[in-house]
C-alpha positions as CSV (number, residue, x, y, z in Angstrom):
1,M,6.2,1.3,11.7
2,L,7.6,3.2,9.5
3,T,9.8,6.1,10.0
4,S,8.7,9.6,7.8
5,K,12.0,8.8,6.2
6,Q,11.2,6.0,4.8
7,R,7.3,6.7,4.7
8,A,9.1,9.3,2.1
9,F,11.2,6.8,0.6
10,L,8.7,4.8,-0.3
11,R,6.2,7.6,-1.2
12,S,8.5,8.1,-4.4
13,L,9.0,4.6,-5.2
14,G,5.4,4.6,-5.6
15,A,5.4,7.6,-7.9
16,K,6.9,6.3,-10.7
17,E,4.8,2.5,-10.4
18,G,1.5,2.6,-11.9
19,A,-2.0,1.1,-9.9
20,I,-1.8,-2.6,-10.0
21,L,-5.5,-2.4,-7.6
22,M,-8.3,-1.2,-8.5
23,V,-11.3,-0.7,-6.2
24,G,-14.3,-0.5,-8.1
25,K,-18.3,-0.1,-7.9
26,S,-19.2,-3.8,-6.2
27,G,-16.5,-1.8,-3.4
28,M,-14.4,-4.3,-1.0
29,S,-14.6,-7.7,-1.0
30,A,-12.4,-11.1,0.0
31,E,-11.0,-10.9,-3.6
32,L,-9.8,-7.5,-3.6
33,S,-7.2,-8.4,-0.3
34,K,-6.2,-11.7,-1.5
35,S,-4.8,-10.0,-4.7
36,A,-3.4,-7.3,-3.1
37,D,-1.6,-9.7,0.2
38,E,-0.5,-11.8,-3.2
39,A,1.2,-8.4,-5.1
40,L,2.4,-7.6,-1.7
41,K,4.3,-11.3,-1.4
42,K,6.2,-10.7,-4.5
43,R,6.3,-6.8,-5.2
44,E,6.8,-5.5,-1.0
45,L,5.0,-2.0,-2.3
46,I,1.7,-1.6,-4.1
47,K,-0.2,1.0,-5.9
48,G,-3.9,1.4,-6.4
49,K,-6.7,3.3,-7.0
50,V,-9.9,3.8,-5.7
51,L,-12.9,4.0,-8.4
52,E,-14.9,6.8,-8.7
53,S,-18.1,4.5,-9.2
54,A,-16.7,3.0,-5.9
55,P,-19.6,3.2,-2.6
56,V,-15.9,3.9,-0.2
57,D,-14.2,6.7,0.7
58,V,-9.8,6.5,-0.6
59,K,-8.7,6.5,2.6
60,E,-11.6,3.7,3.9
61,A,-10.6,1.6,0.9
62,A,-6.3,2.1,1.8
63,A,-7.2,1.8,6.3
64,Q,-8.9,-1.7,5.0
65,I,-6.7,-3.3,2.4
66,A,-3.7,-2.7,4.8
67,E,-5.2,-4.2,8.1
68,E,-6.8,-7.2,6.3
69,T,-2.8,-8.1,3.8
70,K,-1.0,-6.4,7.7
71,S,0.6,-3.7,5.9
72,E,1.8,-0.5,6.7
73,L,-0.3,2.4,4.8
74,V,2.3,5.0,2.9
75,A,0.6,7.4,1.2
76,V,-3.0,8.4,0.0
77,T,-3.0,11.2,-2.6
78,G,-5.7,11.8,-4.9
79,R,-7.8,8.1,-5.1
80,T,-5.3,6.4,-5.6
81,F,-2.6,4.5,-2.1
82,V,0.2,3.1,-1.9
83,L,1.1,0.4,-0.1
84,Y,4.2,-1.2,1.7
85,R,4.6,-4.7,3.6
86,R,8.6,-6.3,3.8
87,N,9.1,-9.5,2.5
88,E,10.4,-11.4,5.4
89,D,11.8,-14.0,2.7
90,E,13.3,-12.3,0.2
91,P,13.3,-8.4,0.5
92,K,14.0,-6.5,-2.5
93,I,13.4,-2.7,-0.9
94,F,15.3,-2.0,1.6
95,L,14.8,1.1,3.8
96,P,17.2,3.6,4.7
97,K,17.9,3.6,8.8
98,A,15.9,4.6,11.7
99,N,17.6,7.3,13.7
100,R,16.9,6.4,16.9
101,K,17.4,9.1,19.4
102,G,17.6,8.5,23.8
């Protein structure tokens, strides 16, 4: 689970990236989830876009891809979304520490 500070950090990184995942008129598919999974393995942070012709809502699509790839939904802005999943073997992104109280 990401903290708000970590989510903001990842959102700022995602803002600089281009969308590499497109959900089009064919909607959700196994190939789309597989592509997202492979991209998350390599990059840890990916940006996706749901086109206007897509039969699914951006929040639905992002939530479904996040669930299927076991990643975290960082942000949904307009028709774009950002997903994050840490690569345990070769981490590329180092998140700010979570402050634990209590």
